[in-house]
Every structure is written in structure tokens, then in C-alpha cells.
Gaussian input, Z-matrix of N, CA and C with variables (Angstrom, degrees):
# hf/3-21g

backbone

0 1
 N
 C     1     B1
 C     2     B2     1     A1
 N     3     B3     2     A2     1     D1
 C     4     B4     3     A3     2     D2
 C     5     B5     4     A4     3     D3
 N     6     B6     5     A5     4     D4
 C     7     B7     6     A6     5     D5
 C     8     B8     7     A7     6     D6
 N     9     B9     8     A8     7     D7
 C    10    B10     9     A9     8     D8
 C    11    B11    10    A10     9     D9
 N    12    B12    11    A11    10    D10
 C    13    B13    12    A12    11    D11
 C    14    B14    13    A13    12    D12
 N    15    B15    14    A14    13    D13
 C    16    B16    15    A15    14    D14
 C    17    B17    16    A16    15    D15
 N    18    B18    17    A17    16    D16
 C    19    B19    18    A18    17    D17
 C    20    B20    19    A19    18    D18
 N    21    B21    20    A20    19    D19
 C    22    B22    21    A21    20    D20
 C    23    B23    22    A22    21    D21
 N    24    B24    23    A23    22    D22
 C    25    B25    24    A24    23    D23
 C    26    B26    25    A25    24    D24
 N    27    B27    26    A26    25    D25
 C    28    B28    27    A27    26    D26
 C    29    B29    28    A28    27    D27
 N    30    B30    29    A29    28    D28
 C    31    B31    30    A30    29    D29
 C    32    B32    31    A31    30    D30
 N    33    B33    32    A32    31    D31
 C    34    B34    33    A33    32    D32
 C    35    B35    34    A34    33    D33
 N    36    B36    35    A35    34    D34
 C    37    B37    36    A36    35    D35
 C    38    B38    37    A37    36    D36
 N    39    B39    38    A38    37    D37
 C    40    B40    39    A39    38    D38
 C    41    B41    40    A40    39    D39
 N    42    B42    41    A41    40    D40
 C    43    B43    42    A42    41    D41
 C    44    B44    43    A43    42    D42
 N    45    B45    44    A44    43    D43
 C    46    B46    45    A45    44    D44
 C    47    B47    46    A46    45    D45
 N    48    B48    47    A47    46    D46
 C    49    B49    48    A48    47    D47
 C    50    B50    49    A49    48    D48
 N    51    B51    50    A50    49    D49
 C    52    B52    51    A51    50    D50
 C    53    B53    52    A52    51    D51
 N    54    B54    53    A53    52    D52
 C    55    B55    54    A54    53    D53
 C    56    B56    55    A55    54    D54
 N    57    B57    56    A56    55    D55
 C    58    B58    57    A57    56    D56
 C    59    B59    58    A58    57    D57
 N    60    B60    59    A59    58    D58
 C    61    B61    60    A60    59    D59
 C    62    B62    61    A61    60    D60
 N    63    B63    62    A62    61    D61
 C    64    B64    63    A63    62    D62
 C    65    B65    64    A64    63    D63
 N    66    B66    65    A65    64    D64
 C    67    B67    66    A66    65    D65
 C    68    B68    67    A67    66    D66
 N    69    B69    68    A68    67    D67
 C    70    B70    69    A69    68    D68
 C    71    B71    70    A70    69    D69
 N    72    B72    71    A71    70    D70
 C    73    B73    72    A72    71    D71
 C    74    B74    73    A73    72    D72
 N    75    B75    74    A74    73    D73
 C    76    B76    75    A75    74    D74
 C    77    B77    76    A76    75    D75
 N    78    B78    77    A77    76    D76
 C    79    B79    78    A78    77    D77
 C    80    B80    79    A79    78    D78
 N    81    B81    80    A80    79    D79
 C    82    B82    81    A81    80    D80
 C    83    B83    82    A82    81    D81
 N    84    B84    83    A83    82    D82
 C    85    B85    84    A84    83    D83
 C    86    B86    85    A85    84    D84
 N    87    B87    86    A86    85    D85
 C    88    B88    87    A87    86    D86
 C    89    B89    88    A88    87    D87
 N    90    B90    89    A89    88    D88
 C    91    B91    90    A90    89    D89
 C    92    B92    91    A91    90    D90
 N    93    B93    92    A92    91    D91
 C    94    B94    93    A93    92    D92
 C    95    B95    94    A94    93    D93
 N    96    B96    95    A95    94    D94
 C    97    B97    96    A96    95    D95
 C    98    B98    97    A97    96    D96
 N    99    B99    98    A98    97    D97
 C   100   B100    99    A99    98    D98
 C   101   B101   100   A100    99    D99
 N   102   B102   101   A101   100   D100
 C   103   B103   102   A102   101   D101
 C   104   B104   103   A103   102   D102
 N   105   B105   104   A104   103   D103
 C   106   B106   105   A105   104   D104
 C   107   B107   106   A106   105   D105
 N   108   B108   107   A107   106   D106
 C   109   B109   108   A108   107   D107
 C   110   B110   109   A109   108   D108
 N   111   B111   110   A110   109   D109
 C   112   B112   111   A111   110   D110
 C   113   B113   112   A112   111   D111
 N   114   B114   113   A113   112   D112
 C   115   B115   114   A114   113   D113
 C   116   B116   115   A115   114   D114
 N   117   B117   116   A116   115   D115
 C   118   B118   117   A117   116   D116
 C   119   B119   118   A118   117   D117
 N   120   B120   119   A119   118   D118
 C   121   B121   120   A120   119   D119
 C   122   B122   121   A121   120   D120
 N   123   B123   122   A122   121   D121
 C   124   B124   123   A123   122   D122
 C   125   B125   124   A124   123   D123
 N   126   B126   125   A125   124   D124
 C   127   B127   126   A126   125   D125
 C   128   B128   127   A127   126   D126
 N   129   B129   128   A128   127   D127
 C   130   B130   129   A129   128   D128
 C   131   B131   130   A130   129   D129
 N   132   B132   131   A131   130   D130
 C   133   B133   132   A132   131   D131
 C   134   B134   133   A133   132   D132
 N   135   B135   134   A134   133   D133
 C   136   B136   135   A135   134   D134
 C   137   B137   136   A136   135   D135
 N   138   B138   137   A137   136   D136
 C   139   B139   138   A138   137   D137
 C   140   B140   139   A139   138   D138
 N   141   B141   140   A140   139   D139
 C   142   B142   141   A141   140   D140
 C   143   B143   142   A142   141   D141
 N   144   B144   143   A143   142   D142
 C   145   B145   144   A144   143   D143
 C   146   B146   145   A145   144   D144
 N   147   B147   146   A146   145   D145
 C   148   B148   147   A147   146   D146
 C   149   B149   148   A148   147   D147
 N   150   B150   149   A149   148   D148
 C   151   B151   150   A150   149   D149
 C   152   B152   151   A151   150   D150
 N   153   B153   152   A152   151   D151
 C   154   B154   153   A153   152   D152
 C   155   B155   154   A154   153   D153
 N   156   B156   155   A155   154   D154
 C   157   B157   156   A156   155   D155
 C   158   B158   157   A157   156   D156
 N   159   B159   158   A158   157   D157
 C   160   B160   159   A159   158   D158
 C   161   B161   160   A160   159   D159
 N   162   B162   161   A161   160   D160
 C   163   B163   162   A162   161   D161
 C   164   B164   163   A163   162   D162
 N   165   B165   164   A164   163   D163
 C   166   B166   165   A165   164   D164
 C   167   B167   166   A166   165   D165
 N   168   B168   167   A167   166   D166
 C   169   B169   168   A168   167   D167
 C   170   B170   169   A169   168   D168
 N   171   B171   170   A170   169   D169
 C   172   B172   171   A171   170   D170
 C   173   B173   172   A172   171   D171
 N   174   B174   173   A173   172   D172
 C   175   B175   174   A174   173   D173
 C   176   B176   175   A175   174   D174
 N   177   B177   176   A176   175   D175
 C   178   B178   177   A177   176   D176
 C   179   B179   178   A178   177   D177
 N   180   B180   179   A179   178   D178
 C   181   B181   180   A180   179   D179
 C   182   B182   181   A181   180   D180
 N   183   B183   182   A182   181   D181
 C   184   B184   183   A183   182   D182
 C   185   B185   184   A184   183   D183
 N   186   B186   185   A185   184   D184
 C   187   B187   186   A186   185   D185
 C   188   B188   187   A187   186   D186
 N   189   B189   188   A188   187   D187
 C   190   B190   189   A189   188   D188
 C   191   B191   190   A190   189   D189
 N   192   B192   191   A191   190   D190
 C   193   B193   192   A192   191   D191
 C   194   B194   193   A193   192   D192
 N   195   B195   194   A194   193   D193
 C   196   B196   195   A195   194   D194
 C   197   B197   196   A196   195   D195
 N   198   B198   197   A197   196   D196
 C   199   B199   198   A198   197   D197
 C   200   B200   199   A199   198   D198
 N   201   B201   200   A200   199   D199
 C   202   B202   201   A201   200   D200
 C   203   B203   202   A202   201   D201
 N   204   B204   203   A203   202   D202
 C   205   B205   204   A204   203   D203
 C   206   B206   205   A205   204   D204
 N   207   B207   206   A206   205   D205
 C   208   B208   207   A207   206   D206
 C   209   B209   208   A208   207   D207
 N   210   B210   209   A209   208   D208
 C   211   B211   210   A210   209   D209
 C   212   B212   211   A211   210   D210
 N   213   B213   212   A212   211   D211
 C   214   B214   213   A213   212   D212
 C   215   B215   214   A214   213   D213
 N   216   B216   215   A215   214   D214
 C   217   B217   216   A216   215   D215
 C   218   B218   217   A217   216   D216
 N   219   B219   218   A218   217   D217
 C   220   B220   219   A219   218   D218
 C   221   B221   220   A220   219   D219
 N   222   B222   221   A221   220   D220
 C   223   B223   222   A222   221   D221
 C   224   B224   223   A223   222   D222
 N   225   B225   224   A224   223   D223
 C   226   B226   225   A225   224   D224
 C   227   B227   226   A226   225   D225
 N   228   B228   227   A227   226   D226
 C   229   B229   228   A228   227   D227
 C   230   B230   229   A229   228   D228
 N   231   B231   230   A230   229   D229
 C   232   B232   231   A231   230   D230
 C   233   B233   232   A232   231   D231
 N   234   B234   233   A233   232   D232
 C   235   B235   234   A234   233   D233
 C   236   B236   235   A235   234   D234
 N   237   B237   236   A236   235   D235
 C   238   B238   237   A237   236   D236
 C   239   B239   238   A238   237   D237
 N   240   B240   239   A239   238   D238
 C   241   B241   240   A240   239   D239
 C   242   B242   241   A241   240   D240
 N   243   B243   242   A242   241   D241
 C   244   B244   243   A243   242   D242
 C   245   B245   244   A244   243   D243
 N   246   B246   245   A245   244   D244
 C   247   B247   246   A246   245   D245
 C   248   B248   247   A247   246   D246
 N   249   B249   248   A248   247   D247
 C   250   B250   249   A249   248   D248
 C   251   B251   250   A250   249   D249
 N   252   B252   251   A251   250   D250
 C   253   B253   252   A252   251   D251
 C   254   B254   253   A253   252   D252
 N   255   B255   254   A254   253   D253
 C   256   B256   255   A255   254   D254
 C   257   B257   256   A256   255   D255
 N   258   B258   257   A257   256   D256
 C   259   B259   258   A258   257   D257
 C   260   B260   259   A259   258   D258
 N   261   B261   260   A260   259   D259
 C   262   B262   261   A261   260   D260
 C   263   B263   262   A262   261   D261
 N   264   B264   263   A263   262   D262
 C   265   B265   264   A264   263   D263
 C   266   B266   265   A265   264   D264
 N   267   B267   266   A266   265   D265
 C   268   B268   267   A267   266   D266
 C   269   B269   268   A268   267   D267
 N   270   B270   269   A269   268   D268
 C   271   B271   270   A270   269   D269
 C   272   B272   271   A271   270   D270
 N   273   B273   272   A272   271   D271
 C   274   B274   273   A273   272   D272
 C   275   B275   274   A274   273   D273
 N   276   B276   275   A275   274   D274
 C   277   B277   276   A276   275   D275
 C   278   B278   277   A277   276   D276
 N   279   B279   278   A278   277   D277
 C   280   B280   279   A279   278   D278
 C   281   B281   280   A280   279   D279
 N   282   B282   281   A281   280   D280
 C   283   B283   282   A282   281   D281
 C   284   B284   283   A283   282   D282
 N   285   B285   284   A284   283   D283
 C   286   B286   285   A285   284   D284
 C   287   B287   286   A286   285   D285
 N   288   B288   287   A287   286   D286
 C   289   B289   288   A288   287   D287
 C   290   B290   289   A289   288   D288
 N   291   B291   290   A290   289   D289
 C   292   B292   291   A291   290   D290
 C   293   B293   292   A292   291   D291
 N   294   B294   293   A293   292   D292
 C   295   B295   294   A294   293   D293
 C   296   B296   295   A295   294   D294
 N   297   B297   296   A296   295   D295
 C   298   B298   297   A297   296   D296
 C   299   B299   298   A298   297   D297
 N   300   B300   299   A299   298   D298
 C   301   B301   300   A300   299   D299
 C   302   B302   301   A301   300   D300
 N   303   B303   302   A302   301   D301
 C   304   B304   303   A303   302   D302
 C   305   B305   304   A304   303   D303
 N   306   B306   305   A305   304   D304
 C   307   B307   306   A306   305   D305
 C   308   B308   307   A307   306   D306
 N   309   B309   308   A308   307   D307
 C   310   B310   309   A309   308   D308
 C   311   B311   310   A310   309   D309
 N   312   B312   311   A311   310   D310
 C   313   B313   312   A312   311   D311
 C   314   B314   313   A313   312   D312
 N   315   B315   314   A314   313   D313
 C   316   B316   315   A315   314   D314
 C   317   B317   316   A316   315   D315
 N   318   B318   317   A317   316   D316
 C   319   B319   318   A318   317   D317
 C   320   B320   319   A319   318   D318
 N   321   B321   320   A320   319   D319
 C   322   B322   321   A321   320   D320
 C   323   B323   322   A322   321   D321
 N   324   B324   323   A323   322   D322
 C   325   B325   324   A324   323   D323
 C   326   B326   325   A325   324   D324
 N   327   B327   326   A326   325   D325
 C   328   B328   327   A327   326   D326
 C   329   B329   328   A328   327   D327

   B1=1.4326
   B2=1.5177
   B3=1.4236
   B4=1.4174
   B5=1.5299
   B6=1.3254
   B7=1.5728
   B8=1.4455
   B9=1.4238
   B10=1.4392
   B11=1.4754
   B12=1.3547
   B13=1.3971
   B14=1.5493
   B15=1.2730
   B16=1.4157
   B17=1.4808
   B18=1.3332
   B19=1.5407
   B20=1.5777
   B21=1.3201
   B22=1.4397
   B23=1.4920
   B24=1.2898
   B25=1.4227
   B26=1.5955
   B27=1.2564
   B28=1.5013
   B29=1.5127
   B30=1.3519
   B31=1.3740
   B32=1.5691
   B33=1.3582
   B34=1.5237
   B35=1.5088
   B36=1.2696
   B37=1.4843
   B38=1.4372
   B39=1.3225
   B40=1.4263
   B41=1.5664
   B42=1.3324
   B43=1.4868
   B44=1.5134
   B45=1.3187
   B46=1.4893
   B47=1.4824
   B48=1.2830
   B49=1.5175
   B50=1.4700
   B51=1.3524
   B52=1.3876
   B53=1.5738
   B54=1.3227
   B55=1.4418
   B56=1.5267
   B57=1.3535
   B58=1.4600
   B59=1.5411
   B60=1.3307
   B61=1.4282
   B62=1.6019
   B63=1.2312
   B64=1.5214
   B65=1.5462
   B66=1.3902
   B67=1.4325
   B68=1.5201
   B69=1.3191
   B70=1.5249
   B71=1.5624
   B72=1.2476
   B73=1.6126
   B74=1.5420
   B75=1.3414
   B76=1.4786
   B77=1.5969
   B78=1.2362
   B79=1.5019
   B80=1.5494
   B81=1.3322
   B82=1.4672
   B83=1.6337
   B84=1.2255
   B85=1.4942
   B86=1.5074
   B87=1.3541
   B88=1.4551
   B89=1.5552
   B90=1.2361
   B91=1.5223
   B92=1.4748
   B93=1.4215
   B94=1.4755
   B95=1.4984
   B96=1.3351
   B97=1.5419
   B98=1.6147
   B99=1.3696
   B100=1.4061
   B101=1.5193
   B102=1.3118
   B103=1.5618
   B104=1.5009
   B105=1.2009
   B106=1.6257
   B107=1.4885
   B108=1.3575
   B109=1.4800
   B110=1.5260
   B111=1.3478
   B112=1.4990
   B113=1.4368
   B114=1.3312
   B115=1.4746
   B116=1.5157
   B117=1.2949
   B118=1.5152
   B119=1.6336
   B120=1.2810
   B121=1.5400
   B122=1.5074
   B123=1.2162
   B124=1.4937
   B125=1.6176
   B126=1.2071
   B127=1.4125
   B128=1.5948
   B129=1.3454
   B130=1.4720
   B131=1.5884
   B132=1.3359
   B133=1.4294
   B134=1.5542
   B135=1.2782
   B136=1.4528
   B137=1.5510
   B138=1.4369
   B139=1.3925
   B140=1.4515
   B141=1.3508
   B142=1.4104
   B143=1.5755
   B144=1.2944
   B145=1.4749
   B146=1.4117
   B147=1.3313
   B148=1.4268
   B149=1.5872
   B150=1.2652
   B151=1.4498
   B152=1.5894
   B153=1.4345
   B154=1.4550
   B155=1.3821
   B156=1.4688
   B157=1.4193
   B158=1.5882
   B159=1.3529
   B160=1.5096
   B161=1.4361
   B162=1.4277
   B163=1.3456
   B164=1.5495
   B165=1.3805
   B166=1.4261
   B167=1.6094
   B168=1.2457
   B169=1.5044
   B170=1.5546
   B171=1.3493
   B172=1.3779
   B173=1.5350
   B174=1.4105
   B175=1.5742
   B176=1.4797
   B177=1.3480
   B178=1.4436
   B179=1.5535
   B180=1.3508
   B181=1.4690
   B182=1.5537
   B183=1.2507
   B184=1.6151
   B185=1.5311
   B186=1.3518
   B187=1.5250
   B188=1.5735
   B189=1.3009
   B190=1.5060
   B191=1.5295
   B192=1.3024
   B193=1.4433
   B194=1.5454
   B195=1.3354
   B196=1.4101
   B197=1.4837
   B198=1.2604
   B199=1.4932
   B200=1.4719
   B201=1.2957
   B202=1.5219
   B203=1.3819
   B204=1.3528
   B205=1.4493
   B206=1.6414
   B207=1.2564
   B208=1.5671
   B209=1.4470
   B210=1.2432
   B211=1.4623
   B212=1.5101
   B213=1.3318
   B214=1.4734
   B215=1.6347
   B216=1.4255
   B217=1.4659
   B218=1.5132
   B219=1.2056
   B220=1.5791
   B221=1.5225
   B222=1.4644
   B223=1.3589
   B224=1.5757
   B225=1.3848
   B226=1.5130
   B227=1.5071
   B228=1.3718
   B229=1.5623
   B230=1.5949
   B231=1.3198
   B232=1.5438
   B233=1.4346
   B234=1.3421
   B235=1.5019
   B236=1.5296
   B237=1.3219
   B238=1.5684
   B239=1.4331
   B240=1.3350
   B241=1.4070
   B242=1.5040
   B243=1.2783
   B244=1.5157
   B245=1.4429
   B246=1.3167
   B247=1.4418
   B248=1.5018
   B249=1.3185
   B250=1.3921
   B251=1.4895
   B252=1.3905
   B253=1.4918
   B254=1.4471
   B255=1.3652
   B256=1.3477
   B257=1.5353
   B258=1.2795
   B259=1.5197
   B260=1.5797
   B261=1.2669
   B262=1.3987
   B263=1.5147
   B264=1.2568
   B265=1.4265
   B266=1.5295
   B267=1.3082
   B268=1.5416
   B269=1.5609
   B270=1.2628
   B271=1.4328
   B272=1.5361
   B273=1.2388
   B274=1.5196
   B275=1.5668
   B276=1.2686
   B277=1.4593
   B278=1.4753
   B279=1.1819
   B280=1.4268
   B281=1.5582
   B282=1.2724
   B283=1.5378
   B284=1.5345
   B285=1.2438
   B286=1.5206
   B287=1.5131
   B288=1.3088
   B289=1.5097
   B290=1.4932
   B291=1.2724
   B292=1.3982
   B293=1.4689
   B294=1.2901
   B295=1.3401
   B296=1.5656
   B297=1.3475
   B298=1.4276
   B299=1.5498
   B300=1.3014
   B301=1.3747
   B302=1.4862
   B303=1.2677
   B304=1.4308
   B305=1.4753
   B306=1.4275
   B307=1.4476
   B308=1.4662
   B309=1.2928
   B310=1.4825
   B311=1.5286
   B312=1.3511
   B313=1.5200
   B314=1.5210
   B315=1.2827
   B316=1.4292
   B317=1.5674
   B318=1.3372
   B319=1.3599
   B320=1.5485
   B321=1.3215
   B322=1.5264
   B323=1.4810
   B324=1.3165
   B325=1.5267
   B326=1.5333
   B327=1.2775
   B328=1.5301
   B329=1.5518
   A1=103.08
   A2=109.06
   A3=121.89
   A4=113.20
   A5=115.59
   A6=121.15
   A7=107.91
   A8=116.58
   A9=120.34
   A10=113.65
   A11=118.27
   A12=122.17
   A13=108.14
   A14=115.10
   A15=127.86
   A16=113.57
   A17=119.93
   A18=124.21
   A19=104.15
   A20=112.35
   A21=118.17
   A22=112.63
   A23=122.75
   A24=128.60
   A25=108.85
   A26=106.68
   A27=117.25
   A28=112.20
   A29=112.69
   A30=118.74
   A31=116.78
   A32=114.02
   A33=122.28
   A34=108.37
   A35=123.22
   A36=119.51
   A37=111.15
   A38=118.04
   A39=123.66
   A40=109.39
   A41=116.88
   A42=120.88
   A43=110.25
   A44=118.96
   A45=121.49
   A46=113.47
   A47=120.81
   A48=128.22
   A49=106.06
   A50=122.63
   A51=119.65
   A52=111.63
   A53=120.54
   A54=123.51
   A55=112.05
   A56=115.48
   A57=124.09
   A58=110.02
   A59=115.87
   A60=119.85
   A61=108.09
   A62=112.54
   A63=119.39
   A64=107.78
   A65=117.33
   A66=115.26
   A67=113.00
   A68=120.25
   A69=125.65
   A70=106.64
   A71=114.25
   A72=120.48
   A73=105.98
   A74=121.47
   A75=122.73
   A76=109.10
   A77=118.24
   A78=121.30
   A79=107.57
   A80=122.14
   A81=122.84
   A82=108.18
   A83=118.81
   A84=120.72
   A85=113.08
   A86=123.53
   A87=119.85
   A88=111.14
   A89=118.62
   A90=126.96
   A91=112.40
   A92=115.48
   A93=117.06
   A94=109.91
   A95=114.28
   A96=117.50
   A97=101.59
   A98=109.79
   A99=122.94
   A100=106.26
   A101=118.16
   A102=122.00
   A103=107.20
   A104=117.82
   A105=126.32
   A106=102.40
   A107=119.82
   A108=120.50
   A109=108.58
   A110=119.52
   A111=122.48
   A112=109.28
   A113=120.58
   A114=122.61
   A115=120.71
   A116=110.49
   A117=118.68
   A118=107.73
   A119=112.44
   A120=113.05
   A121=115.73
   A122=118.86
   A123=121.31
   A124=107.79
   A125=121.39
   A126=126.90
   A127=110.89
   A128=109.09
   A129=114.83
   A130=107.94
   A131=115.50
   A132=115.50
   A133=112.29
   A134=118.03
   A135=119.30
   A136=114.80
   A137=110.47
   A138=118.36
   A139=114.92
   A140=111.80
   A141=121.81
   A142=105.72
   A143=118.69
   A144=116.30
   A145=118.25
   A146=112.81
   A147=120.22
   A148=111.38
   A149=117.55
   A150=122.97
   A151=111.87
   A152=112.39
   A153=115.95
   A154=123.99
   A155=112.95
   A156=116.88
   A157=108.30
   A158=117.30
   A159=117.02
   A160=115.94
   A161=116.93
   A162=119.91
   A163=110.19
   A164=116.53
   A165=117.94
   A166=107.32
   A167=116.03
   A168=117.98
   A169=112.75
   A170=114.49
   A171=114.12
   A172=121.98
   A173=104.37
   A174=112.61
   A175=110.78
   A176=116.15
   A177=116.81
   A178=110.19
   A179=114.57
   A180=117.88
   A181=111.93
   A182=110.94
   A183=115.58
   A184=108.90
   A185=119.13
   A186=114.53
   A187=104.69
   A188=113.73
   A189=121.06
   A190=111.57
   A191=116.07
   A192=119.99
   A193=106.50
   A194=119.36
   A195=121.02
   A196=112.53
   A197=118.26
   A198=129.26
   A199=111.66
   A200=119.22
   A201=123.89
   A202=110.98
   A203=114.99
   A204=122.17
   A205=117.18
   A206=112.96
   A207=114.17
   A208=113.94
   A209=117.92
   A210=121.55
   A211=111.07
   A212=115.10
   A213=122.79
   A214=111.81
   A215=114.87
   A216=117.54
   A217=109.05
   A218=116.59
   A219=116.23
   A220=112.47
   A221=115.94
   A222=118.06
   A223=113.99
   A224=110.36
   A225=114.88
   A226=112.52
   A227=113.91
   A228=115.36
   A229=110.15
   A230=109.85
   A231=113.90
   A232=107.58
   A233=120.96
   A234=123.02
   A235=107.19
   A236=113.32
   A237=118.66
   A238=113.26
   A239=120.64
   A240=122.74
   A241=116.24
   A242=115.81
   A243=118.68
   A244=119.58
   A245=118.10
   A246=124.35
   A247=118.62
   A248=112.90
   A249=123.25
   A250=118.47
   A251=111.99
   A252=116.73
   A253=113.23
   A254=121.70
   A255=128.83
   A256=111.23
   A257=113.77
   A258=118.36
   A259=111.41
   A260=115.79
   A261=114.17
   A262=119.17
   A263=117.19
   A264=127.48
   A265=107.05
   A266=118.76
   A267=114.90
   A268=108.80
   A269=112.88
   A270=118.93
   A271=112.95
   A272=114.79
   A273=119.47
   A274=108.36
   A275=115.85
   A276=119.98
   A277=113.20
   A278=120.48
   A279=125.68
   A280=112.64
   A281=118.86
   A282=113.97
   A283=113.69
   A284=120.65
   A285=124.19
   A286=102.75
   A287=112.69
   A288=122.18
   A289=108.20
   A290=117.63
   A291=120.43
   A292=116.96
   A293=121.57
   A294=127.60
   A295=109.85
   A296=121.55
   A297=118.57
   A298=109.52
   A299=112.80
   A300=124.77
   A301=114.21
   A302=115.11
   A303=125.84
   A304=107.80
   A305=118.47
   A306=123.98
   A307=106.83
   A308=110.89
   A309=121.19
   A310=108.62
   A311=115.41
   A312=120.45
   A313=111.40
   A314=119.58
   A315=120.10
   A316=115.36
   A317=115.07
   A318=117.57
   A319=111.75
   A320=110.18
   A321=117.36
   A322=112.38
   A323=123.03
   A324=120.18
   A325=111.60
   A326=112.05
   A327=116.97
   A328=99.79
   D1=128.24
   D2=-175.34
   D3=-114.04
   D4=104.53
   D5=174.94
   D6=-103.07
   D7=121.43
   D8=172.24
   D9=-91.58
   D10=145.43
   D11=-176.57
   D12=-112.31
   D13=142.56
   D14=174.62
   D15=-126.70
   D16=120.67
   D17=-174.68
   D18=-94.19
   D19=125.31
   D20=169.37
   D21=-98.40
   D22=126.68
   D23=-174.86
   D24=-136.42
   D25=167.86
   D26=176.98
   D27=89.53
   D28=172.60
   D29=-175.40
   D30=-75.65
   D31=-31.57
   D32=-175.88
   D33=-139.18
   D34=107.76
   D35=-179.32
   D36=-81.96
   D37=141.54
   D38=-178.48
   D39=-88.93
   D40=117.19
   D41=-170.32
   D42=-61.96
   D43=-46.19
   D44=179.73
   D45=-59.23
   D46=-34.48
   D47=179.98
   D48=-77.37
   D49=-44.98
   D50=178.80
   D51=-65.42
   D52=-36.02
   D53=175.45
   D54=-59.60
   D55=-46.29
   D56=174.73
   D57=-53.32
   D58=-45.66
   D59=-178.43
   D60=-62.47
   D61=-49.21
   D62=-177.89
   D63=-56.61
   D64=-45.41
   D65=-177.79
   D66=-66.32
   D67=-28.91
   D68=174.85
   D69=-65.25
   D70=-49.26
   D71=-173.91
   D72=-65.46
   D73=-34.70
   D74=-175.36
   D75=-88.03
   D76=2.88
   D77=-167.00
   D78=-57.68
   D79=-45.64
   D80=-171.10
   D81=-111.03
   D82=27.29
   D83=165.41
   D84=75.20
   D85=56.28
   D86=172.20
   D87=-71.98
   D88=170.98
   D89=179.88
   D90=-74.40
   D91=-19.68
   D92=-179.25
   D93=174.91
   D94=153.90
   D95=176.75
   D96=-121.37
   D97=133.54
   D98=178.83
   D99=-110.81
   D100=127.95
   D101=174.92
   D102=-100.84
   D103=114.40
   D104=-178.28
   D105=-86.20
   D106=115.75
   D107=179.70
   D108=-112.44
   D109=21.80
   D110=-179.85
   D111=-52.47
   D112=-49.71
   D113=-176.86
   D114=-71.56
   D115=-4.54
   D116=-174.98
   D117=-64.36
   D118=122.72
   D119=-179.86
   D120=-70.77
   D121=-75.10
   D122=-178.36
   D123=-123.36
   D124=110.34
   D125=175.99
   D126=-62.50
   D127=140.60
   D128=179.13
   D129=-135.56
   D130=173.15
   D131=175.08
   D132=-61.85
   D133=-25.49
   D134=170.13
   D135=-60.45
   D136=-39.02
   D137=174.14
   D138=-54.06
   D139=-49.07
   D140=-173.78
   D141=-67.69
   D142=-40.93
   D143=175.75
   D144=-60.68
   D145=-41.05
   D146=177.75
   D147=-63.75
   D148=-40.48
   D149=-179.42
   D150=-70.87
   D151=-40.77
   D152=169.23
   D153=-59.99
   D154=-34.60
   D155=-177.91
   D156=-82.39
   D157=-29.43
   D158=171.55
   D159=-67.88
   D160=-30.33
   D161=177.76
   D162=-71.37
   D163=-37.99
   D164=-176.10
   D165=-75.83
   D166=-28.04
   D167=172.77
   D168=-64.05
   D169=-44.96
   D170=174.71
   D171=-66.07
   D172=-33.53
   D173=177.04
   D174=-66.54
   D175=-34.85
   D176=-176.88
   D177=-73.69
   D178=-20.30
   D179=175.54
   D180=-88.59
   D181=-3.93
   D182=176.53
   D183=90.73
   D184=14.16
   D185=-172.33
   D186=-118.44
   D187=135.18
   D188=179.95
   D189=-67.90
   D190=140.93
   D191=-174.66
   D192=-131.68
   D193=131.62
   D194=170.77
   D195=-142.61
   D196=171.57
   D197=-174.84
   D198=-112.86
   D199=133.03
   D200=172.49
   D201=-128.59
   D202=163.46
   D203=-175.57
   D204=68.82
   D205=20.64
   D206=177.19
   D207=-69.10
   D208=134.38
   D209=173.77
   D210=-86.12
   D211=174.66
   D212=-173.40
   D213=-53.49
   D214=-38.59
   D215=-176.87
   D216=-74.31
   D217=-39.91
   D218=178.52
   D219=-67.01
   D220=-40.32
   D221=177.25
   D222=-60.85
   D223=-38.47
   D224=178.89
   D225=-66.26
   D226=-37.51
   D227=178.90
   D228=-66.53
   D229=-40.40
   D230=-177.45
   D231=-66.39
   D232=-38.72
   D233=177.46
   D234=-62.46
   D235=-46.49
   D236=-175.75
   D237=-59.82
   D238=-37.60
   D239=-179.00
   D240=-93.67
   D241=1.81
   D242=-179.05
   D243=82.90
   D244=16.83
   D245=-178.24
   D246=-109.71
   D247=28.34
   D248=178.94
   D249=-63.04
   D250=-13.85
   D251=174.67
   D252=-69.09
   D253=-20.05
   D254=179.81
   D255=-67.87
   D256=-23.57
   D257=175.47
   D258=-86.49
   D259=1.73
   D260=-175.53
   D261=78.00
   D262=16.48
   D263=-172.48
   D264=-111.09
   D265=142.78
   D266=176.26
   D267=-76.97
   D268=142.93
   D269=176.96
   D270=-77.93
   D271=133.80
   D272=179.90
   D273=-75.16
   D274=129.46
   D275=-176.84
   D276=-128.71
   D277=157.40
   D278=174.10
   D279=-70.73
   D280=141.28
   D281=171.98
   D282=-59.90
   D283=160.28
   D284=-178.06
   D285=-68.61
   D286=157.10
   D287=-177.32
   D288=-66.36
   D289=149.65
   D290=174.75
   D291=83.84
   D292=-2.61
   D293=-177.60
   D294=-93.97
   D295=128.13
   D296=175.19
   D297=-114.34
   D298=141.51
   D299=-178.27
   D300=-71.76
   D301=-38.38
   D302=-173.66
   D303=-154.35
   D304=155.82
   D305=177.31
   D306=-125.09
   D307=129.68
   D308=174.67
   D309=-100.83
   D310=149.36
   D311=-179.82
   D312=-47.09
   D313=-42.74
   D314=-172.30
   D315=-99.35
   D316=19.45
   D317=172.90
   D318=-78.68
   D319=145.29
   D320=177.57
   D321=-76.93
   D322=140.51
   D323=174.98
   D324=-64.40
   D325=152.11
   D326=-173.86
   D327=-95.22

């Protein structure tokens, strides 16, 4: 199993450059690409855009992509924009409509 690591550094990542780096890493079909963001100073929405585009690039090439080393601020931004799956964590979702968790004797039927 071959997982390739990509380090994201600097104040503001360039999405086009990051996508180009992902394409190079995915060239001969690894089992996955991990983007290490430990050295990332302050995440912004531009950071989120770059990570989302990199993940989409990898997905289009059939390679799983995830982020490691995310600090609390980046985790919060990823949760906020609905990209928590990049962290390898399942996204919390609401149960489907019309599903009851429990029935009380005085509940009205749906």
C-alpha cells in the first residue's frame, strides 16, 4: 500500500500549484495522497479552496485524498463548509425525514 504525502506550507497556498503537485503525485496510481497541513500558519477560505480543489483533482484521477495535521481553526473551517470528510472523519448528518427514534403512547401517528 503506497500513500504519498504532500506538505502544505506558507501563509496562502496557491490552488493551481497544489493541484499540479497532486497530479504529479497521482501519476502512477498510488493508493492515496495525504496532505500534511501541520506547518500551515493561519488557515483562510483560500486554504479551504485550495484543499477542496486538490481533493477534487485526486478524486478525478481515482485516488483518495485526505488532510492530516489540521489545527482547531482549519478543522472548524472544514466543518463549516462541509468538507470534514477531507479529515477522514464521518460527517454528522440529520436523520432522514419521517424517521422516529422512539414512540410514546401519546404521540400522534405520522
